[in-house]
MARNU-574284 format. One record per residue: x, y, z of N, C-alpha, C, O in turn; residue number from 1. Coordinates in steps of 0.02 Angstrom, whole numbers. Atoms other than C-alpha are relative to their C-alpha. Layout:
<atoms>
<atom <X, Y, Z>, <X, Y, Z>, <X, Y, Z>, <X, Y, Z>, NUM>
...
</atoms>
This chain:
<atoms>
<atom <3, -13, -73>, <-809, -2384, -743>, <-46, -27, 65>, <-54, -7, 122>, 1>
<atom <47, 70, -43>, <-924, -2528, -667>, <95, -20, 30>, <124, 1, 80>, 2>
<atom <-83, 28, -29>, <-728, -2608, -645>, <24, 44, 47>, <29, 33, 108>, 3>
<atom <-22, -45, -65>, <-664, -2451, -573>, <-18, 5, 72>, <21, 6, 120>, 4>
<atom <12, 19, -55>, <-786, -2461, -444>, <22, -54, 51>, <28, -51, 113>, 5>
<atom <9, 46, -48>, <-765, -2599, -377>, <79, -11, 16>, <94, -33, 71>, 6>
<atom <-80, 5, -15>, <-561, -2601, -390>, <-18, 68, 68>, <7, 43, 118>, 7>
<atom <15, -47, -35>, <-620, -2425, -270>, <-19, -44, 54>, <11, -63, 104>, 8>
<atom <15, 42, -66>, <-718, -2523, -173>, <54, -49, 37>, <56, -53, 98>, 9>
<atom <-47, 50, -59>, <-574, -2659, -119>, <62, 53, 15>, <84, 43, 71>, 10>
<atom <-29, -33, -22>, <-446, -2513, -121>, <-37, 40, 65>, <-6, 30, 117>, 11>
<atom <31, -10, -32>, <-566, -2425, -15>, <3, -30, 111>, <27, -11, 164>, 12>
<atom <16, 50, -67>, <-624, -2563, 130>, <105, -18, 26>, <135, 4, 75>, 13>
<atom <-85, 3, -35>, <-413, -2620, 145>, <10, 58, 21>, <0, 63, 81>, 14>
<atom <-34, -48, -37>, <-345, -2442, 162>, <-42, 11, 73>, <-12, 50, 111>, 15>
<atom <47, -23, -55>, <-500, -2437, 318>, <24, -30, 53>, <31, -2, 108>, 16>
<atom <-47, 63, -22>, <-413, -2593, 380>, <75, 30, 18>, <106, 26, 71>, 17>
<atom <-81, -8, -12>, <-242, -2531, 365>, <0, 28, 61>, <22, 8, 115>, 18>
<atom <-27, -56, -54>, <-264, -2362, 453>, <-25, -23, 46>, <-51, 31, 61>, 19>
<atom <24, 47, -55>, <-330, -2465, 594>, <29, -48, 44>, <7, -70, 97>, 20>
<atom <-37, 49, -29>, <-180, -2584, 623>, <28, 24, 64>, <58, -18, 98>, 21>
<atom <-28, 11, -56>, <-135, -2470, 779>, <-72, 23, 46>, <-78, 61, 93>, 22>
<atom <70, 5, -63>, <-328, -2493, 851>, <-17, -82, -29>, <-52, -106, -74>, 23>
<atom <35, 92, 33>, <-339, -2690, 833>, <-69, -34, 25>, <-93, -88, 7>, 24>
<atom <59, 9, -32>, <-494, -2679, 942>, <-54, 18, -23>, <-109, 13, 5>, 25>
<atom <49, -19, 23>, <-578, -2611, 822>, <-63, -40, -21>, <-39, -78, -63>, 26>
<atom <41, 3, 51>, <-757, -2670, 754>, <2, -85, 56>, <-9, -138, 27>, 27>
<atom <-5, 47, -44>, <-737, -2804, 927>, <-67, 14, 50>, <-70, 72, 71>, 28>
<atom <50, -8, -41>, <-896, -2818, 1035>, <38, -9, 71>, <-2, 12, 112>, 29>
<atom <-14, 19, -61>, <-790, -2866, 1197>, <51, 66, 32>, <72, 66, 89>, 30>
<atom <-51, -24, 12>, <-676, -2726, 1169>, <-11, 104, -25>, <29, 151, -28>, 31>
<atom <16, -89, -8>, <-765, -2540, 1142>, <25, 27, 18>, <70, 58, -12>, 32>
<atom <-39, -36, -45>, <-719, -2470, 1282>, <87, 27, -19>, <111, 83, -12>, 33>
<atom <-56, -11, 13>, <-540, -2507, 1220>, <10, 44, -48>, <43, 95, -42>, 34>
<atom <2, -29, 94>, <-569, -2460, 1017>, <-38, 79, 18>, <-66, 110, -28>, 35>
<atom <41, -77, -38>, <-648, -2287, 1116>, <69, 18, -2>, <91, 38, -56>, 36>
<atom <-44, -31, -39>, <-484, -2244, 1219>, <55, 5, -74>, <81, 57, -93>, 37>
<atom <-45, 12, 72>, <-377, -2310, 1044>, <-7, 67, -53>, <32, 104, -84>, 38>
<atom <33, -47, 63>, <-481, -2201, 934>, <40, 99, 30>, <74, 140, -1>, 39>
<atom <-7, -45, -28>, <-459, -2056, 1053>, <82, 19, 9>, <96, 77, 26>, 40>
<atom <-95, 4, -3>, <-234, -2084, 1057>, <1, -10, -89>, <52, -1, -123>, 41>
<atom <-23, -19, 100>, <-270, -2095, 841>, <-42, 29, -15>, <-81, -9, -43>, 42>
<atom <44, -33, 27>, <-377, -1977, 800>, <-2, -5, -69>, <-49, -35, -96>, 43>
<atom <2, 25, 54>, <-311, -1965, 623>, <1, -56, -25>, <-34, -63, -75>, 44>
<atom <35, 56, 40>, <-308, -2132, 581>, <-59, -12, 14>, <-81, -38, -37>, 45>
<atom <60, 7, 0>, <-481, -2149, 644>, <-50, 37, -25>, <-105, 22, -3>, 46>
<atom <1, -24, 22>, <-530, -2023, 536>, <5, -15, -81>, <-37, -18, -126>, 47>
<atom <-12, 33, 64>, <-441, -2081, 391>, <-22, -63, -31>, <-41, -75, -89>, 48>
<atom <47, 65, 38>, <-501, -2255, 386>, <-64, 26, 0>, <-91, 27, -55>, 49>
<atom <96, -5, 11>, <-694, -2201, 426>, <8, 27, -85>, <-28, 1, -127>, 50>
<atom <28, -51, 56>, <-684, -2090, 272>, <58, -73, -66>, <49, -94, -124>, 51>
<atom <-4, 75, 72>, <-587, -2246, 171>, <-26, -58, -7>, <-12, -104, -45>, 52>
<atom <62, 72, -5>, <-728, -2367, 223>, <-54, 32, -43>, <-80, -4, -86>, 53>
<atom <33, -6, 13>, <-837, -2266, 173>, <-19, 59, -89>, <-64, 92, -116>, 54>
<atom <-8, -32, 81>, <-776, -2198, -7>, <0, -80, -21>, <-30, -93, -73>, 55>
<atom <4, 60, 18>, <-753, -2389, -15>, <-57, -32, 18>, <-52, -91, 0>, 56>
<atom <45, 12, 20>, <-916, -2422, 13>, <-49, 21, -16>, <-99, -14, -9>, 57>
<atom <49, -54, 35>, <-1017, -2276, -71>, <14, -64, -85>, <-25, -90, -124>, 58>
<atom <-9, 39, 74>, <-904, -2379, -222>, <-11, -69, -32>, <-4, -86, -91>, 59>
<atom <20, 43, 8>, <-966, -2550, -174>, <-82, -13, -5>, <-110, -67, -10>, 60>
<atom <55, 7, 4>, <-1133, -2502, -179>, <-21, 4, -94>, <-64, -30, -123>, 61>
<atom <-8, -13, 67>, <-1107, -2438, -368>, <15, -64, -52>, <-16, -75, -104>, 62>
<atom <-17, 50, 40>, <-1016, -2594, -429>, <-48, -67, 24>, <-39, -124, 3>, 63>
<atom <52, 65, -25>, <-1154, -2711, -346>, <-43, 5, -58>, <-56, -40, -97>, 64>
<atom <42, 2, 67>, <-1271, -2614, -476>, <11, -17, -43>, <-29, -45, -81>, 65>
<atom <-39, 23, 84>, <-1161, -2645, -614>, <-1, -87, -9>, <-2, -120, -61>, 66>
<atom <-4, 66, -1>, <-1157, -2813, -568>, <-52, -44, -22>, <-54, -96, -54>, 67>
<atom <62, 40, -12>, <-1320, -2851, -545>, <-47, -4, -87>, <-89, -43, -109>, 68>
<atom <34, -17, 69>, <-1360, -2763, -736>, <18, -54, -44>, <-11, -79, -93>, 69>
<atom <-46, 45, 68>, <-1227, -2879, -814>, <-38, -67, -6>, <-69, -93, -53>, 70>
<atom <32, 86, -10>, <-1284, -3055, -736>, <-60, 4, -14>, <-82, -50, -36>, 71>
<atom <53, -14, 32>, <-1458, -2970, -775>, <-64, -57, 10>, <-107, -66, -34>, 72>
<atom <18, 51, -28>, <-1538, -3110, -677>, <-80, 41, 43>, <-75, 101, 50>, 73>
<atom <44, -21, -41>, <-1708, -3070, -576>, <19, -13, 56>, <-1, 31, 94>, 74>
<atom <-37, 8, -48>, <-1606, -3150, -432>, <63, 35, 29>, <82, 43, 87>, 75>
<atom <-57, -38, -2>, <-1459, -3058, -471>, <-6, 66, 31>, <30, 90, 75>, 76>
<atom <6, -56, -6>, <-1545, -2899, -477>, <-14, -1, 66>, <38, 19, 91>, 77>
<atom <33, 1, -78>, <-1625, -2911, -295>, <88, -11, 33>, <117, 36, 58>, 78>
<atom <-79, 3, -47>, <-1428, -2991, -219>, <7, 81, -9>, <-10, 123, 32>, 79>
<atom <-53, -69, 19>, <-1342, -2832, -304>, <-48, 70, 24>, <-16, 119, 43>, 80>
<atom <19, -49, -53>, <-1487, -2708, -226>, <15, -8, 68>, <34, 39, 104>, 81>
<atom <-5, -14, -69>, <-1482, -2796, -56>, <111, -8, 16>, <152, -32, 54>, 82>
<atom <-106, -9, -5>, <-1269, -2769, -73>, <-24, 67, -6>, <-61, 83, 41>, 83>
<atom <11, -61, 23>, <-1296, -2602, -140>, <-54, 27, 76>, <-30, 81, 94>, 84>
<atom <53, -27, -56>, <-1439, -2559, 20>, <70, -4, 83>, <89, 36, 125>, 85>
<atom <-48, 3, -53>, <-1305, -2639, 139>, <40, 63, 24>, <42, 100, 73>, 86>
<atom <-71, -33, 13>, <-1160, -2554, 84>, <-5, 83, 29>, <37, 114, 62>, 87>
<atom <26, -63, -6>, <-1241, -2391, 98>, <-21, 6, 65>, <-7, 62, 88>, 88>
<atom <14, 0, -83>, <-1297, -2412, 275>, <49, -6, 39>, <54, 20, 95>, 89>
<atom <-94, 12, -40>, <-1109, -2474, 321>, <39, 80, -3>, <72, 108, 40>, 90>
<atom <-27, -56, 19>, <-1060, -2316, 230>, <-10, 70, 66>, <36, 106, 86>, 91>
<atom <21, -51, -38>, <-1168, -2192, 358>, <-5, -32, 62>, <-45, -9, 103>, 92>
<atom <-14, 8, -55>, <-1124, -2286, 492>, <75, 6, 14>, <103, 8, 69>, 93>
<atom <-104, -1, 13>, <-933, -2277, 465>, <16, 70, 34>, <74, 79, 51>, 94>
<atom <0, -68, 5>, <-967, -2084, 506>, <12, 16, 59>, <42, 69, 70>, 95>
<atom <10, -5, -52>, <-990, -2113, 680>, <69, 6, 44>, <76, 49, 87>, 96>
<atom <-72, -10, -10>, <-808, -2138, 720>, <28, 87, -8>, <55, 122, 35>, 97>
<atom <-33, -64, -9>, <-762, -1972, 658>, <-29, 49, 51>, <2, 81, 94>, 98>
<atom <33, -43, -73>, <-905, -1879, 763>, <29, -21, 59>, <44, 29, 92>, 99>
<atom <-34, -16, -58>, <-821, -1955, 919>, <64, 28, 0>, <80, 72, 41>, 100>
<atom <-69, -22, 8>, <-658, -1922, 878>, <22, 89, -3>, <59, 116, 37>, 101>
<atom <32, -44, 6>, <-709, -1747, 802>, <-21, 59, 46>, <-1, 116, 59>, 102>
<atom <39, -50, -40>, <-826, -1687, 911>, <-17, -14, 70>, <-21, 27, 116>, 103>
<atom <1, 27, -74>, <-852, -1794, 1057>, <48, -4, 41>, <43, 39, 85>, 104>
<atom <-43, 5, -44>, <-711, -1840, 1147>, <42, 73, 8>, <57, 91, 65>, 105>
<atom <-17, -71, -22>, <-635, -1656, 1121>, <-34, 46, 47>, <-7, 96, 72>, 106>
<atom <31, -30, -49>, <-772, -1604, 1230>, <-4, -56, 81>, <-53, -65, 116>, 107>
<atom <14, 35, -49>, <-733, -1719, 1367>, <50, 5, 49>, <107, 15, 28>, 108>
<atom <-58, -13, -42>, <-635, -1708, 1532>, <50, -47, -9>, <108, -30, 2>, 109>
<atom <-10, 73, -16>, <-587, -1883, 1523>, <-33, -52, -31>, <-94, -49, -21>, 110>
<atom <63, 55, 25>, <-663, -2043, 1431>, <-43, -11, 28>, <-101, -13, 8>, 111>
<atom <63, 27, -31>, <-744, -2094, 1556>, <-67, 39, 20>, <-120, 21, 46>, 112>
<atom <42, -49, -9>, <-832, -1954, 1565>, <-48, 5, -57>, <-96, 42, -47>, 113>
<atom <35, 20, 57>, <-911, -1998, 1397>, <23, -60, -27>, <38, -66, -86>, 114>
<atom <4, 54, 36>, <-886, -2163, 1383>, <-71, -30, -29>, <-70, -57, -84>, 115>
<atom <60, 16, 44>, <-1093, -2203, 1358>, <21, 43, -67>, <41, 10, -115>, 116>
<atom <17, -17, 70>, <-1091, -2091, 1218>, <53, -11, -46>, <46, 6, -104>, 117>
<atom <-27, 48, 23>, <-948, -2184, 1173>, <-5, -59, -48>, <9, -72, -107>, 118>
<atom <23, 75, 14>, <-1004, -2348, 1168>, <-71, 15, -32>, <-74, -18, -84>, 119>
<atom <50, -20, 61>, <-1163, -2289, 1081>, <21, 11, -78>, <-8, -23, -121>, 120>
<atom <6, -16, 53>, <-1094, -2209, 928>, <62, -67, -37>, <76, -71, -97>, 121>
<atom <-56, 40, 19>, <-954, -2352, 917>, <-55, -69, -10>, <-54, -106, -59>, 122>
<atom <41, 58, 39>, <-1101, -2484, 928>, <-28, 11, -43>, <-35, -38, -79>, 123>
<atom <19, -4, 63>, <-1176, -2414, 800>, <17, -3, -64>, <-14, -22, -114>, 124>
<atom <-34, 26, 51>, <-1063, -2419, 695>, <28, -76, 7>, <77, -77, -31>, 125>
<atom <-14, 95, -16>, <-1024, -2623, 733>, <-59, -9, -23>, <-63, -33, -80>, 126>
<atom <52, 44, 34>, <-1195, -2661, 711>, <-26, 19, -71>, <-54, -23, -105>, 127>
<atom <7, -21, 49>, <-1221, -2571, 573>, <50, -46, -76>, <36, -65, -133>, 128>
<atom <-51, 50, 36>, <-1066, -2667, 502>, <-24, -68, -13>, <-27, -92, -69>, 129>
<atom <17, 53, 3>, <-1134, -2834, 569>, <-61, -14, -71>, <-62, -58, -114>, 130>
<atom <42, 29, 82>, <-1299, -2800, 434>, <33, 7, -48>, <27, -33, -94>, 131>
<atom <-24, 35, 95>, <-1192, -2769, 285>, <21, -70, 9>, <-3, -111, -30>, 132>
<atom <-30, 78, 10>, <-1105, -2934, 322>, <-59, -39, -23>, <-62, -81, -68>, 133>
<atom <63, 38, 22>, <-1277, -2987, 321>, <-35, 16, -57>, <-73, -32, -64>, 134>
<atom <19, -35, 76>, <-1337, -2914, 162>, <45, -31, -47>, <27, -59, -99>, 135>
<atom <-19, -8, 51>, <-1207, -2929, 87>, <13, -91, -21>, <19, -121, -74>, 136>
<atom <-12, 98, 50>, <-1182, -3141, 86>, <-69, -3, -5>, <-74, -54, -39>, 137>
<atom <47, 12, 18>, <-1373, -3131, 76>, <-5, 24, -81>, <-39, -8, -121>, 138>
<atom <1, -7, 68>, <-1344, -3043, -89>, <66, -38, -52>, <65, -39, -113>, 139>
<atom <-26, 30, 41>, <-1192, -3143, -131>, <-33, -52, -34>, <-31, -58, -95>, 140>
<atom <18, 52, 18>, <-1285, -3300, -128>, <-55, 8, -29>, <-93, -37, -14>, 141>
<atom <65, -37, 40>, <-1423, -3227, -224>, <56, -27, -81>, <56, -72, -124>, 142>
<atom <-36, -18, 68>, <-1296, -3182, -357>, <17, -36, -22>, <9, -35, -82>, 143>
<atom <-53, 25, 36>, <-1182, -3313, -381>, <-43, -69, -32>, <-12, -105, -70>, 144>
<atom <24, 56, 24>, <-1311, -3454, -423>, <-10, 32, -97>, <9, 6, -150>, 145>
<atom <-16, -13, 62>, <-1332, -3363, -573>, <53, 7, -61>, <44, 9, -122>, 146>
<atom <-63, -7, 43>, <-1149, -3346, -634>, <8, -75, 9>, <8, -105, -45>, 147>
<atom <-2, 99, 14>, <-1135, -3547, -600>, <-50, 0, -68>, <-22, 3, -123>, 148>
<atom <23, 20, 67>, <-1282, -3571, -733>, <34, 31, -60>, <55, -8, -103>, 149>
<atom <-18, -56, 52>, <-1221, -3423, -855>, <71, -29, -39>, <82, -23, -99>, 150>
<atom <-69, 43, -1>, <-1041, -3525, -851>, <46, 16, 31>, <88, -27, 42>, 151>
<atom <-61, -20, -50>, <-926, -3425, -746>, <-12, -45, 71>, <-34, -24, 125>, 152>
<atom <7, 42, -76>, <-928, -3571, -615>, <28, 14, 49>, <-3, 9, 102>, 153>
<atom <-54, -3, -35>, <-769, -3531, -530>, <-28, 76, 72>, <-34, 83, 133>, 154>
<atom <50, -57, -36>, <-855, -3352, -499>, <-34, -22, 49>, <-25, -20, 110>, 155>
<atom <78, 19, -58>, <-1018, -3419, -433>, <16, -28, 58>, <-6, -12, 114>, 156>
<atom <-15, 26, -87>, <-923, -3539, -308>, <37, 38, 32>, <52, 19, 89>, 157>
<atom <-42, -47, -49>, <-824, -3410, -244>, <-27, 26, 39>, <-16, 31, 99>, 158>
<atom <69, -51, -41>, <-990, -3299, -222>, <-28, -28, 26>, <-69, 13, 45>, 159>
<atom <28, 55, -35>, <-1065, -3442, -134>, <29, -4, 60>, <2, 14, 112>, 160>
<atom <-48, -2, -50>, <-927, -3471, -27>, <15, 64, 61>, <2, 63, 121>, 161>
<atom <14, -63, -11>, <-893, -3290, 1>, <-49, 16, 45>, <-33, 40, 99>, 162>
<atom <53, -20, -36>, <-1078, -3269, 61>, <-5, -39, 74>, <-19, -22, 132>, 163>
<atom <13, 55, -66>, <-1078, -3424, 169>, <41, 57, 70>, <11, 84, 117>, 164>
<atom <-45, -10, -27>, <-931, -3355, 253>, <-14, 81, 33>, <4, 104, 87>, 165>
<atom <-1, -71, -36>, <-987, -3167, 265>, <-85, 16, 58>, <-96, 66, 93>, 166>
<atom <57, 8, -41>, <-1167, -3213, 355>, <4, -3, 64>, <-34, 29, 100>, 167>
<atom <2, 1, -70>, <-1118, -3255, 512>, <39, 61, 34>, <45, 78, 92>, 168>
<atom <-44, -95, -39>, <-1015, -3079, 538>, <-57, 19, 18>, <-58, 73, 49>, 169>
<atom <80, -50, -17>, <-1209, -3039, 564>, <29, 15, 71>, <35, 71, 97>, 170>
<atom <-12, 10, -85>, <-1151, -3094, 745>, <28, 49, 34>, <4, 71, 87>, 171>
<atom <-57, -45, -46>, <-1013, -2978, 799>, <-20, 74, 41>, <26, 108, 62>, 172>
<atom <12, -33, -33>, <-1105, -2854, 881>, <-4, -38, 99>, <6, -15, 155>, 173>
<atom <16, 59, -53>, <-1140, -3001, 1013>, <66, -65, 23>, <77, -99, 73>, 174>
<atom <-44, 68, -17>, <-994, -3128, 982>, <64, 23, -25>, <77, 58, -74>, 175>
<atom <-99, -29, -1>, <-789, -3104, 1003>, <6, -69, -82>, <52, -73, -122>, 176>
<atom <-29, 64, 38>, <-809, -3272, 884>, <-28, 33, -82>, <0, 38, -137>, 177>
<atom <53, -18, 78>, <-933, -3209, 742>, <56, 50, -18>, <93, 42, -66>, 178>
<atom <-49, -61, 41>, <-822, -3025, 741>, <65, -32, -38>, <89, -1, -85>, 179>
<atom <-59, 25, 24>, <-665, -3155, 705>, <-3, -16, -70>, <50, -21, -101>, 180>
<atom <12, 61, 41>, <-744, -3242, 561>, <15, 82, -74>, <15, 77, -135>, 181>
<atom <10, -54, 52>, <-730, -3055, 472>, <83, -30, -35>, <76, -40, -95>, 182>
<atom <-82, 41, 17>, <-527, -3133, 434>, <-13, -32, -52>, <18, -23, -105>, 183>
<atom <8, 45, 40>, <-599, -3254, 351>, <-51, 37, -69>, <-35, 47, -128>, 184>
<atom <32, -29, 88>, <-736, -3175, 225>, <12, 71, 3>, <-44, 95, -3>, 185>
<atom <-24, -61, 18>, <-669, -3007, 215>, <48, -10, -58>, <40, 35, -99>, 186>
<atom <-46, 20, 46>, <-523, -3085, 90>, <-54, -40, -62>, <-60, -43, -123>, 187>
<atom <46, 53, 75>, <-655, -3205, 14>, <-47, 50, -50>, <-62, 36, -108>, 188>
<atom <62, -48, 37>, <-780, -3056, -44>, <20, 53, -36>, <-12, 74, -84>, 189>
<atom <-30, -35, 28>, <-660, -2933, -80>, <21, -30, -85>, <10, -6, -141>, 190>
<atom <-43, 40, 69>, <-558, -3074, -205>, <-66, 21, -66>, <-69, 56, -116>, 191>
<atom <88, -30, 32>, <-770, -3082, -255>, <20, 54, -68>, <31, 46, -128>, 192>
<atom <16, -52, 40>, <-767, -2913, -310>, <59, 24, -38>, <55, 82, -58>, 193>
<atom <-77, -22, 30>, <-585, -2895, -389>, <-22, -43, -50>, <-11, -16, -104>, 194>
<atom <-10, 52, 56>, <-626, -3051, -504>, <-67, 26, -46>, <-68, 36, -107>, 195>
<atom <61, -32, 60>, <-812, -2984, -560>, <-2, 58, -17>, <-54, 69, -49>, 196>
<atom <-52, -46, 24>, <-719, -2821, -593>, <26, -3, -49>, <27, 39, -94>, 197>
<atom <-63, -1, 70>, <-603, -2881, -711>, <-64, -31, -49>, <-71, -11, -107>, 198>
<atom <57, 25, 81>, <-767, -2986, -814>, <-42, 76, -15>, <-70, 88, -68>, 199>
<atom <69, -72, -2>, <-877, -2811, -793>, <69, 39, -43>, <38, 83, -73>, 200>
<atom <-42, -45, 25>, <-705, -2719, -876>, <-26, -45, -63>, <-73, -25, -98>, 201>
<atom <-12, 31, 63>, <-687, -2853, -1014>, <-67, 5, -23>, <-62, 7, -84>, 202>
<atom <56, -26, 25>, <-864, -2820, -1047>, <-29, 32, -49>, <-61, 24, -101>, 203>
<atom <16, -60, 33>, <-872, -2666, -1076>, <63, 23, -55>, <53, 63, -100>, 204>
<atom <-41, 20, 47>, <-706, -2693, -1165>, <-17, -40, -84>, <23, -32, -131>, 205>
<atom <30, 2, 71>, <-804, -2768, -1324>, <-35, 14, -24>, <-37, 8, -86>, 206>
<atom <74, -44, 36>, <-963, -2681, -1347>, <43, 40, -52>, <101, 57, -62>, 207>
<atom <-33, -21, 80>, <-953, -2613, -1508>, <1, 51, 15>, <21, 95, -23>, 208>
</atoms>
């Protein structure tokens, strides 16, 4: 079950990105107004992306808890809890694009009339995503040394790199450069989740 949660986390987050291919400025601080306009033009894709992110992030919280239990050290438990909290907060933030395209924008005579509300909703999404990346990075940095010392050196090293890459993304509400770092950090932590899920599956399959 724990391994399946990890796979679901990766699939959900990848699908969330895929659904936004026609909204290339999503999660960019300098293009929030255009993000809102493209969301208005792509309401189905916006809802589908948000739903995929929510499911993926909830699964990520479950994966993190399972990994923390398996690694077993106090630092790993703290790191796993940190990741889980960040994932659930980010999942809550993914609701706001659904509210925007399903309830706010249909009641506007044009986008300009609702621009402040749209910026507030999408700004909330962006900020909670930034917080998630910060907590994810800190959590990975807490778990990785335990993996290294436990003999999983390659996985531990990947966790350290993914953690260090994720923390600067926390600046994305204010910096376009920080937002672009997600293109590096995202694949790294997704690979870490997949690899550690394989470890969880093998561990579960060897239990008596």
